[in-house]
All heavy atoms as TSV, in Angstrom:
chain	resi	resn	atom	element	x	y	z
A	1	MET	N	N	0.817	-1.180	-0.016
A	1	MET	CA	C	-0.017	0.011	0.005
A	1	MET	C	C	0.871	1.214	-0.035
A	1	MET	O	O	1.907	1.274	0.695
A	1	MET	CB	C	-0.857	0.068	1.257
A	1	MET	CG	C	-1.736	-1.233	1.469
A	1	MET	SD	S	-2.555	-1.803	0.024
A	1	MET	CE	C	-4.147	-1.082	0.097
A	2	ILE	N	N	0.467	2.172	-0.696
A	2	ILE	CA	C	1.242	3.513	-0.652
A	2	ILE	C	C	0.414	4.500	0.104
A	2	ILE	O	O	-0.752	4.738	-0.182
A	2	ILE	CB	C	1.464	4.048	-2.098
A	2	ILE	CG1	C	2.364	2.959	-2.780
A	2	ILE	CG2	C	2.140	5.376	-2.093
A	2	ILE	CD1	C	2.694	3.407	-4.266
A	3	ALA	N	N	0.969	5.009	1.163
A	3	ALA	CA	C	0.253	5.895	2.111
A	3	ALA	C	C	0.349	7.391	1.491
A	3	ALA	O	O	1.169	7.607	0.596
A	3	ALA	CB	C	0.940	5.898	3.429
A	4	ALA	N	N	-0.520	8.157	1.974
A	4	ALA	CA	C	-0.625	9.589	1.550
A	4	ALA	C	C	0.674	10.305	1.976
A	4	ALA	O	O	1.035	11.274	1.354
A	4	ALA	CB	C	-1.843	10.279	2.139
A	5	HIS	N	N	1.237	9.943	3.048
A	5	HIS	CA	C	2.505	10.573	3.555
A	5	HIS	C	C	3.641	9.497	3.573
A	5	HIS	O	O	3.475	8.418	4.073
A	5	HIS	CB	C	2.270	11.102	4.987
A	5	HIS	CG	C	3.394	11.981	5.373
A	5	HIS	ND1	N	4.597	11.585	5.856
A	5	HIS	CD2	C	3.410	13.397	5.417
A	5	HIS	CE1	C	5.362	12.641	6.141
A	5	HIS	NE2	N	4.671	13.727	5.909
A	6	PRO	N	N	4.739	9.878	3.005
A	6	PRO	CA	C	5.811	8.882	2.790
A	6	PRO	C	C	6.316	8.325	4.166
A	6	PRO	O	O	6.791	7.146	4.265
A	6	PRO	CB	C	6.972	9.581	2.075
A	6	PRO	CG	C	6.545	10.960	2.004
A	6	PRO	CD	C	5.154	11.141	2.413
A	7	ALA	N	N	6.273	9.082	5.250
A	7	ALA	CA	C	6.773	8.579	6.516
A	7	ALA	C	C	5.921	7.486	7.106
A	7	ALA	O	O	6.395	6.695	7.920
A	7	ALA	CB	C	6.812	9.767	7.534
A	8	ALA	N	N	4.642	7.381	6.751
A	8	ALA	CA	C	3.729	6.380	7.261
A	8	ALA	C	C	4.178	4.958	6.911
A	8	ALA	O	O	3.933	4.070	7.660
A	8	ALA	CB	C	2.318	6.592	6.762
A	9	THR	N	N	4.856	4.809	5.793
A	9	THR	CA	C	5.275	3.506	5.313
A	9	THR	C	C	6.793	3.375	5.035
A	9	THR	O	O	7.260	2.520	4.417
A	9	THR	CB	C	4.553	3.113	4.078
A	9	THR	OG1	O	4.754	4.036	3.061
A	9	THR	CG2	C	3.051	2.837	4.288
A	10	ASP	N	N	7.516	4.394	5.545
A	10	ASP	CA	C	8.998	4.395	5.357
A	10	ASP	C	C	9.326	4.445	3.821
A	10	ASP	O	O	10.174	3.631	3.444
A	10	ASP	CB	C	9.686	3.306	6.144
A	10	ASP	CG	C	11.182	3.417	6.123
A	10	ASP	OD1	O	11.701	4.540	6.026
A	10	ASP	OD2	O	11.849	2.405	6.122
A	11	ALA	N	N	8.642	5.178	3.072
A	11	ALA	CA	C	8.835	5.168	1.613
A	11	ALA	C	C	10.276	5.523	1.260
A	11	ALA	O	O	10.802	4.896	0.324
A	11	ALA	CB	C	7.888	6.093	0.974
A	12	PHE	N	N	10.855	6.459	1.944
A	12	PHE	CA	C	12.275	6.810	1.555
A	12	PHE	C	C	13.244	5.724	1.944
A	12	PHE	O	O	14.219	5.436	1.160
A	12	PHE	CB	C	12.589	8.154	2.302
A	12	PHE	CG	C	11.772	9.337	1.770
A	12	PHE	CD1	C	11.036	10.022	2.729
A	12	PHE	CD2	C	11.702	9.692	0.516
A	12	PHE	CE1	C	10.241	11.111	2.313
A	12	PHE	CE2	C	10.944	10.736	0.063
A	12	PHE	CZ	C	10.243	11.386	0.964
A	13	GLY	N	N	13.006	5.046	3.082
A	13	GLY	CA	C	13.836	3.970	3.390
A	13	GLY	C	C	13.716	2.775	2.380
A	13	GLY	O	O	14.758	2.165	2.053
A	14	LYS	N	N	12.434	2.553	1.979
A	14	LYS	CA	C	12.255	1.474	1.080
A	14	LYS	C	C	12.855	1.809	-0.359
A	14	LYS	O	O	13.435	0.950	-0.998
A	14	LYS	CB	C	10.735	1.260	0.834
A	14	LYS	CG	C	10.118	0.575	2.058
A	14	LYS	CD	C	8.595	0.364	1.849
A	14	LYS	CE	C	7.933	-0.332	3.094
A	14	LYS	NZ	N	6.564	-0.479	2.932
A	15	ALA	N	N	12.775	3.076	-0.662
A	15	ALA	CA	C	13.369	3.514	-1.984
A	15	ALA	C	C	14.864	3.349	-1.989
A	15	ALA	O	O	15.428	2.894	-2.868
A	15	ALA	CB	C	12.939	4.937	-2.255
A	16	ALA	N	N	15.461	3.598	-0.816
A	16	ALA	CA	C	16.936	3.514	-0.657
A	16	ALA	C	C	17.322	2.008	-0.716
A	16	ALA	O	O	18.421	1.678	-1.165
A	16	ALA	CB	C	17.407	4.139	0.617
A	17	ALA	N	N	16.439	1.073	-0.224
A	17	ALA	CA	C	16.827	-0.307	-0.156
A	17	ALA	C	C	16.535	-1.041	-1.438
A	17	ALA	O	O	16.879	-2.217	-1.581
A	17	ALA	CB	C	16.078	-0.971	1.012
A	18	ARG	N	N	15.773	-0.363	-2.394
A	18	ARG	CA	C	15.407	-1.054	-3.551
A	18	ARG	C	C	16.599	-1.413	-4.475
A	18	ARG	O	O	17.480	-0.583	-4.650
A	18	ARG	CB	C	14.458	-0.066	-4.361
A	18	ARG	CG	C	13.839	-0.714	-5.528
A	18	ARG	CD	C	12.764	0.226	-6.073
A	18	ARG	NE	N	12.180	-0.355	-7.309
A	18	ARG	CZ	C	11.471	0.339	-8.093
A	18	ARG	NH1	N	11.141	1.548	-7.853
A	18	ARG	NH2	N	11.007	-0.233	-9.192
A	19	THR	N	N	16.588	-2.618	-4.998
A	19	THR	CA	C	17.651	-3.072	-5.891
A	19	THR	C	C	16.925	-3.787	-7.067
A	19	THR	O	O	15.747	-3.951	-7.116
A	19	THR	CB	C	18.606	-4.060	-5.186
A	19	THR	OG1	O	17.848	-5.317	-4.917
A	19	THR	CG2	C	19.227	-3.515	-3.940
A	20	ALA	N	N	17.815	-4.188	-7.986
A	20	ALA	CA	C	17.271	-4.898	-9.222
A	20	ALA	C	C	16.693	-6.235	-8.812
A	20	ALA	O	O	15.735	-6.723	-9.403
A	20	ALA	CB	C	18.360	-5.065	-10.218
A	21	GLN	N	N	17.215	-6.811	-7.712
A	21	GLN	CA	C	16.725	-8.115	-7.243
A	21	GLN	C	C	15.595	-8.069	-6.162
A	21	GLN	O	O	14.848	-9.003	-5.964
A	21	GLN	CB	C	17.802	-8.922	-6.680
A	21	GLN	CG	C	18.940	-9.325	-7.614
A	21	GLN	CD	C	19.879	-8.142	-7.928
A	21	GLN	OE1	O	20.055	-7.244	-7.062
A	21	GLN	NE2	N	20.495	-8.152	-9.101
A	22	SER	N	N	15.535	-6.883	-5.546
A	22	SER	CA	C	14.560	-6.760	-4.386
A	22	SER	C	C	13.872	-5.441	-4.369
A	22	SER	O	O	14.447	-4.415	-4.577
A	22	SER	CB	C	15.332	-6.901	-3.033
A	22	SER	OG	O	14.544	-6.643	-1.961
A	23	ASN	N	N	12.544	-5.482	-4.252
A	23	ASN	CA	C	11.710	-4.279	-4.233
A	23	ASN	C	C	10.907	-4.265	-2.954
A	23	ASN	O	O	9.871	-4.921	-2.794
A	23	ASN	CB	C	10.807	-4.181	-5.443
A	23	ASN	CG	C	10.107	-2.861	-5.495
A	23	ASN	OD1	O	10.071	-2.132	-4.553
A	23	ASN	ND2	N	9.531	-2.607	-6.667
A	24	PRO	N	N	11.374	-3.542	-1.949
A	24	PRO	CA	C	10.621	-3.538	-0.658
A	24	PRO	C	C	9.226	-2.894	-0.697
A	24	PRO	O	O	8.457	-2.971	0.214
A	24	PRO	CB	C	11.537	-2.757	0.332
A	24	PRO	CG	C	12.510	-2.015	-0.578
A	24	PRO	CD	C	12.608	-2.756	-1.897
A	25	PHE	N	N	8.937	-2.262	-1.822
A	25	PHE	CA	C	7.557	-1.722	-1.988
A	25	PHE	C	C	6.558	-2.766	-2.247
A	25	PHE	O	O	5.365	-2.593	-2.030
A	25	PHE	CB	C	7.485	-0.678	-3.161
A	25	PHE	CG	C	8.215	0.581	-2.783
A	25	PHE	CD1	C	9.466	0.882	-3.309
A	25	PHE	CD2	C	7.554	1.573	-2.043
A	25	PHE	CE1	C	10.058	2.133	-2.927
A	25	PHE	CE2	C	8.099	2.776	-1.716
A	25	PHE	CZ	C	9.373	2.993	-2.165
A	26	ILE	N	N	6.987	-3.978	-2.705
A	26	ILE	CA	C	6.103	-5.049	-3.031
A	26	ILE	C	C	5.985	-5.998	-1.908
A	26	ILE	O	O	6.977	-6.594	-1.419
A	26	ILE	CB	C	6.562	-5.791	-4.371
A	26	ILE	CG1	C	6.558	-4.825	-5.502
A	26	ILE	CG2	C	5.706	-6.975	-4.603
A	26	ILE	CD1	C	7.133	-5.309	-6.772
A	27	ASP	N	N	4.790	-6.163	-1.320
A	27	ASP	CA	C	4.565	-7.089	-0.258
A	27	ASP	C	C	3.449	-8.051	-0.660
A	27	ASP	O	O	2.291	-7.621	-0.763
A	27	ASP	CB	C	4.097	-6.291	0.992
A	27	ASP	CG	C	3.863	-7.229	2.161
A	27	ASP	OD1	O	3.960	-8.483	2.022
A	27	ASP	OD2	O	3.556	-6.721	3.259
A	28	PRO	N	N	3.841	-9.220	-1.018
A	28	PRO	CA	C	2.817	-10.128	-1.545
A	28	PRO	C	C	1.664	-10.434	-0.591
A	28	PRO	O	O	0.529	-10.751	-0.987
A	28	PRO	CB	C	3.514	-11.478	-1.822
A	28	PRO	CG	C	5.006	-11.112	-1.852
A	28	PRO	CD	C	5.160	-9.860	-1.076
A	29	ASP	N	N	1.852	-10.227	0.664
A	29	ASP	CA	C	0.784	-10.432	1.679
A	29	ASP	C	C	0.217	-9.121	2.154
A	29	ASP	O	O	-0.510	-9.111	3.118
A	29	ASP	CB	C	1.357	-11.168	2.881
A	29	ASP	CG	C	1.756	-12.647	2.507
A	29	ASP	OD1	O	0.995	-13.207	1.673
A	29	ASP	OD2	O	2.815	-13.087	2.980
A	30	GLY	N	N	0.528	-8.042	1.509
A	30	GLY	CA	C	0.029	-6.702	1.894
A	30	GLY	C	C	-1.473	-6.553	2.013
A	30	GLY	O	O	-1.962	-6.090	3.094
A	31	CYS	N	N	-2.112	-7.028	1.090
A	31	CYS	CA	C	-3.630	-6.963	1.078
A	31	CYS	C	C	-4.220	-7.827	2.207
A	31	CYS	O	O	-5.108	-7.367	2.886
A	31	CYS	CB	C	-4.235	-7.335	-0.242
A	31	CYS	SG	S	-4.414	-5.967	-1.337
A	32	ARG	N	N	-3.660	-9.024	2.373
A	32	ARG	CA	C	-4.133	-9.891	3.448
A	32	ARG	C	C	-3.874	-9.251	4.794
A	32	ARG	O	O	-4.802	-9.356	5.660
A	32	ARG	CB	C	-3.430	-11.246	3.309
A	32	ARG	CG	C	-3.919	-12.121	2.257
A	32	ARG	CD	C	-3.186	-13.466	2.263
A	32	ARG	NE	N	-3.500	-14.204	0.990
A	32	ARG	CZ	C	-2.755	-14.131	-0.074
A	32	ARG	NH1	N	-1.616	-13.377	-0.111
A	32	ARG	NH2	N	-3.031	-14.722	-1.108
A	33	LYS	N	N	-2.735	-8.630	4.986
A	33	LYS	CA	C	-2.414	-8.024	6.280
A	33	LYS	C	C	-3.382	-6.821	6.535
A	33	LYS	O	O	-3.871	-6.585	7.606
A	33	LYS	CB	C	-1.007	-7.534	6.272
A	33	LYS	CG	C	0.112	-8.667	6.272
A	33	LYS	CD	C	1.464	-8.022	6.206
A	33	LYS	CE	C	2.512	-9.060	6.000
A	33	LYS	NZ	N	3.884	-8.439	5.831
A	34	LEU	N	N	-3.607	-6.006	5.498
A	34	LEU	CA	C	-4.517	-4.898	5.637
A	34	LEU	C	C	-5.905	-5.379	5.894
A	34	LEU	O	O	-6.556	-4.836	6.810
A	34	LEU	CB	C	-4.536	-4.107	4.358
A	34	LEU	CG	C	-5.412	-2.885	4.358
A	34	LEU	CD1	C	-4.869	-1.874	5.380
A	34	LEU	CD2	C	-5.432	-2.240	2.958
A	35	ALA	N	N	-6.410	-6.441	5.250
A	35	ALA	CA	C	-7.711	-6.962	5.527
A	35	ALA	C	C	-7.836	-7.537	6.888
A	35	ALA	O	O	-8.842	-7.353	7.572
A	35	ALA	CB	C	-8.111	-7.971	4.440
A	36	ALA	N	N	-6.816	-8.235	7.356
A	36	ALA	CA	C	-6.824	-8.761	8.703
A	36	ALA	C	C	-6.930	-7.741	9.782
A	36	ALA	O	O	-7.707	-7.857	10.709
A	36	ALA	CB	C	-5.639	-9.696	8.888
A	37	GLY	N	N	-6.108	-6.656	9.557
A	37	GLY	CA	C	-6.128	-5.587	10.545
A	37	GLY	C	C	-7.451	-4.865	10.579
A	37	GLY	O	O	-8.027	-4.524	11.624
A	38	ALA	N	N	-8.035	-4.663	9.397
A	38	ALA	CA	C	-9.390	-4.031	9.291
A	38	ALA	C	C	-10.453	-4.881	9.917
A	38	ALA	O	O	-11.345	-4.416	10.603
A	38	ALA	CB	C	-9.712	-3.741	7.837
A	39	THR	N	N	-10.354	-6.233	9.831
A	39	THR	CA	C	-11.296	-7.216	10.336
A	39	THR	C	C	-11.167	-7.062	11.880
A	39	THR	O	O	-12.215	-7.044	12.582
A	39	THR	CB	C	-11.035	-8.574	9.855
A	39	THR	OG1	O	-11.238	-8.595	8.466
A	39	THR	CG2	C	-12.003	-9.604	10.533
A	40	ARG	N	N	-9.982	-7.084	12.394
A	40	ARG	CA	C	-9.733	-7.003	13.891
A	40	ARG	C	C	-10.386	-5.680	14.427
A	40	ARG	O	O	-10.981	-5.697	15.408
A	40	ARG	CB	C	-8.296	-7.065	14.211
A	40	ARG	CG	C	-7.682	-8.503	14.272
A	40	ARG	CD	C	-6.304	-8.598	14.856
A	40	ARG	NE	N	-5.389	-7.667	14.189
A	40	ARG	CZ	C	-4.594	-7.883	13.130
A	40	ARG	NH1	N	-4.761	-9.127	12.574
A	40	ARG	NH2	N	-3.842	-7.080	12.645
A	41	ASN	N	N	-10.101	-4.595	13.722
A	41	ASN	CA	C	-10.603	-3.327	14.210
A	41	ASN	C	C	-12.151	-3.304	14.128
A	41	ASN	O	O	-12.795	-2.787	15.034
A	41	ASN	CB	C	-10.068	-2.193	13.363
A	41	ASN	CG	C	-8.558	-1.951	13.560
A	41	ASN	OD1	O	-8.023	-2.340	14.591
A	41	ASN	ND2	N	-7.933	-1.301	12.650
A	42	LEU	N	N	-12.748	-3.805	13.082
A	42	LEU	CA	C	-14.173	-3.864	13.010
A	42	LEU	C	C	-14.771	-4.726	14.082
A	42	LEU	O	O	-15.719	-4.325	14.782
A	42	LEU	CB	C	-14.614	-4.391	11.668
A	42	LEU	CG	C	-16.096	-4.518	11.440
A	42	LEU	CD1	C	-16.879	-3.245	11.607
A	42	LEU	CD2	C	-16.462	-5.183	10.079
A	43	ASN	N	N	-14.231	-5.853	14.286
A	43	ASN	CA	C	-14.715	-6.769	15.349
A	43	ASN	C	C	-14.610	-6.113	16.770
A	43	ASN	O	O	-15.521	-6.264	17.576
A	43	ASN	CB	C	-14.000	-8.096	15.358
A	43	ASN	CG	C	-14.413	-8.979	14.157
A	43	ASN	OD1	O	-15.488	-8.807	13.625
A	43	ASN	ND2	N	-13.527	-9.846	13.754
A	44	ALA	N	N	-13.516	-5.392	16.935
A	44	ALA	CA	C	-13.347	-4.709	18.292
A	44	ALA	C	C	-14.368	-3.634	18.407
A	44	ALA	O	O	-14.977	-3.445	19.442
A	44	ALA	CB	C	-11.953	-4.170	18.385
A	45	ARG	N	N	-14.633	-2.884	17.323
A	45	ARG	CA	C	-15.612	-1.804	17.423
A	45	ARG	C	C	-16.983	-2.393	17.629
A	45	ARG	O	O	-17.794	-1.809	18.453
A	45	ARG	CB	C	-15.594	-0.987	16.156
A	45	ARG	CG	C	-16.634	0.143	16.165
A	45	ARG	CD	C	-16.524	1.019	14.967
A	45	ARG	NE	N	-17.654	1.967	15.077
A	45	ARG	CZ	C	-17.668	3.111	14.344
A	45	ARG	NH1	N	-16.677	3.293	13.469
A	45	ARG	NH2	N	-18.659	3.912	14.449
A	46	LEU	N	N	-17.373	-3.447	16.902
A	46	LEU	CA	C	-18.679	-4.012	17.111
A	46	LEU	C	C	-18.896	-4.574	18.518
A	46	LEU	O	O	-19.951	-4.395	19.139
A	46	LEU	CB	C	-18.898	-5.210	16.091
A	46	LEU	CG	C	-18.957	-4.717	14.605
A	46	LEU	CD1	C	-18.977	-6.023	13.710
A	46	LEU	CD2	C	-20.231	-3.902	14.358
A	47	GLN	N	N	-17.789	-5.060	19.123
A	47	GLN	CA	C	-17.942	-5.631	20.475
A	47	GLN	C	C	-18.110	-4.402	21.411
A	47	GLN	O	O	-18.890	-4.521	22.321
A	47	GLN	CB	C	-16.699	-6.379	20.838
A	47	GLN	CG	C	-16.811	-7.077	22.165
A	47	GLN	CD	C	-17.956	-8.015	22.348
A	47	GLN	OE1	O	-18.151	-8.871	21.461
A	47	GLN	NE2	N	-18.859	-7.758	23.325
A	48	ARG	N	N	-17.393	-3.281	21.244
A	48	ARG	CA	C	-17.525	-2.113	22.026
A	48	ARG	C	C	-18.960	-1.575	21.982
A	48	ARG	O	O	-19.573	-1.209	22.988
A	48	ARG	CB	C	-16.543	-1.013	21.642
A	48	ARG	CG	C	-15.181	-1.160	22.186
A	48	ARG	CD	C	-14.344	0.143	22.010
A	48	ARG	NE	N	-14.401	0.706	20.697
A	48	ARG	CZ	C	-13.642	0.483	19.675
A	48	ARG	NH1	N	-12.736	-0.455	19.763
A	48	ARG	NH2	N	-13.820	1.033	18.505
A	49	GLU	N	N	-19.538	-1.616	20.827
A	49	GLU	CA	C	-20.901	-1.071	20.594
A	49	GLU	C	C	-21.850	-1.984	21.243
A	49	GLU	O	O	-22.874	-1.490	21.820
A	49	GLU	CB	C	-21.190	-0.823	19.106
A	49	GLU	CG	C	-20.353	0.264	18.498
A	49	GLU	CD	C	-20.705	0.530	17.039
A	49	GLU	OE1	O	-21.628	-0.073	16.535
A	49	GLU	OE2	O	-19.988	1.350	16.420
A	50	ARG	N	N	-21.652	-3.297	21.153
A	50	ARG	CA	C	-22.548	-4.203	21.813
A	50	ARG	C	C	-22.532	-4.008	23.308
A	50	ARG	O	O	-23.537	-4.025	24.059
A	50	ARG	CB	C	-22.211	-5.665	21.476
A	50	ARG	CG	C	-22.673	-6.076	20.087
A	50	ARG	CD	C	-22.517	-7.576	19.883
A	50	ARG	NE	N	-21.169	-8.012	19.741
A	50	ARG	CZ	C	-20.543	-8.130	18.602
A	50	ARG	NH1	N	-21.106	-7.832	17.451
A	50	ARG	NH2	N	-19.252	-8.544	18.581
A	51	ASP	N	N	-21.288	-3.818	23.823
A	51	ASP	CA	C	-21.117	-3.643	25.294
A	51	ASP	C	C	-21.798	-2.346	25.729
A	51	ASP	O	O	-22.389	-2.272	26.800
A	51	ASP	CB	C	-19.622	-3.609	25.625
A	51	ASP	CG	C	-18.907	-4.924	25.483
A	51	ASP	OD1	O	-19.633	-6.020	25.312
A	51	ASP	OD2	O	-17.684	-4.937	25.468
A	52	GLU	N	N	-21.666	-1.230	24.925
A	52	GLU	CA	C	-22.267	0.006	25.293
A	52	GLU	C	C	-23.758	-0.070	25.294
A	52	GLU	O	O	-24.456	0.451	26.203
A	52	GLU	CB	C	-21.811	1.094	24.342
A	52	GLU	CG	C	-20.290	1.523	24.544
A	52	GLU	CD	C	-19.799	2.385	23.429
A	52	GLU	OE1	O	-20.612	2.784	22.573
A	52	GLU	OE2	O	-18.586	2.665	23.440
A	53	LYS	N	N	-24.299	-0.845	24.292
A	53	LYS	CA	C	-25.760	-0.948	24.185
A	53	LYS	C	C	-26.326	-1.812	25.372
A	53	LYS	O	O	-27.305	-1.423	25.938
A	53	LYS	CB	C	-26.091	-1.680	22.845
A	53	LYS	CG	C	-27.575	-1.861	22.661
A	53	LYS	CD	C	-27.855	-2.481	21.289
A	53	LYS	CE	C	-29.332	-2.632	21.080
A	53	LYS	NZ	N	-29.610	-3.356	19.821
A	54	ALA	N	N	-25.612	-2.830	25.751
A	54	ALA	CA	C	-25.965	-3.656	26.871
A	54	ALA	C	C	-25.945	-2.836	28.202
A	54	ALA	O	O	-26.774	-2.920	29.042
A	54	ALA	CB	C	-25.106	-4.915	26.985
A	55	LYS	N	N	-24.921	-2.003	28.326
A	55	LYS	CA	C	-24.723	-1.218	29.498
A	55	LYS	C	C	-25.884	-0.121	29.607
A	55	LYS	O	O	-26.411	0.113	30.657
A	55	LYS	CB	C	-23.344	-0.510	29.481
A	55	LYS	CG	C	-23.054	0.291	30.759
A	55	LYS	CD	C	-21.617	0.850	30.709
A	55	LYS	CE	C	-21.373	1.633	31.959
A	55	LYS	NZ	N	-20.008	2.200	31.856
A	56	ALA	N	N	-26.186	0.473	28.456
A	56	ALA	CA	C	-27.265	1.514	28.404
A	56	ALA	C	C	-28.593	0.877	28.736
A	56	ALA	O	O	-29.548	1.572	29.206
A	56	ALA	CB	C	-27.245	2.179	27.056
A	57	ALA	N	N	-28.822	-0.385	28.365
A	57	ALA	CA	C	-30.101	-1.091	28.593
A	57	ALA	C	C	-30.340	-1.396	30.096
A	57	ALA	O	O	-31.430	-1.681	30.372
A	57	ALA	CB	C	-30.207	-2.303	27.754
A	58	ARG	N	N	-29.401	-1.345	30.862
A	58	ARG	CA	C	-29.537	-1.720	32.276
A	58	ARG	C	C	-30.224	-0.693	33.073
A	58	ARG	O	O	-30.400	0.338	32.911
A	58	ARG	CB	C	-28.151	-1.987	32.935
A	58	ARG	CG	C	-27.486	-3.170	32.414
A	58	ARG	CD	C	-26.222	-3.456	33.075
A	58	ARG	NE	N	-25.426	-4.364	32.205
A	58	ARG	CZ	C	-24.081	-4.536	32.294
A	58	ARG	NH1	N	-23.407	-3.831	33.162
A	58	ARG	NH2	N	-23.486	-5.330	31.512
């Protein structure tokens, strides 16, 4: 993923480390990691909302 700000993903460090044999900008598991993180965040938020709803109903 390319972030809006280069510091968010160490774009300058990755550019400096790039070679003909290795490209640190390419992460074959990048989408899976992003989706897994988003799923964890969504599940945590849904649980917080369920807890808040249950607490308010008391």
